[in-house]
C-alpha positions, 0 to 999 in steps of 0.5 A: 665409202670409197669410189674409184674410176678413171677419167681422161687418163686420170685415176680418181679415188673419192672418199665420200666420208671425208670428201677427199679426192685423190689422183693416183697412178693405176697401182695406187688405185688398185692398192686402195681397192685391194686394201679396202678390207684392211687385209694388208698381207693379201693386198701386198701379195696381190699387188706383187702378183699384178705389178712384179716390176714395183719394188716391195718397199714401194708397195709397203710405202703405198699401204702405209700412206693408205693407213695414214689417210685412214686414221 
């Protein structure tokens, strides 16, 4: 189970299964939430729509990092 929230300007995501706590930027927190169901194409499309200023390579790298953390 993943829980994300913002506190005092920090975007925090807690993975209850591994007890890991991650501090991200807003885009990272959104990527985690959008990619929770595992649909990479959908997450990529939605992130590109929400953050058109972020290069596709950065979105792909972020999702790759999420895949690594899941493994």
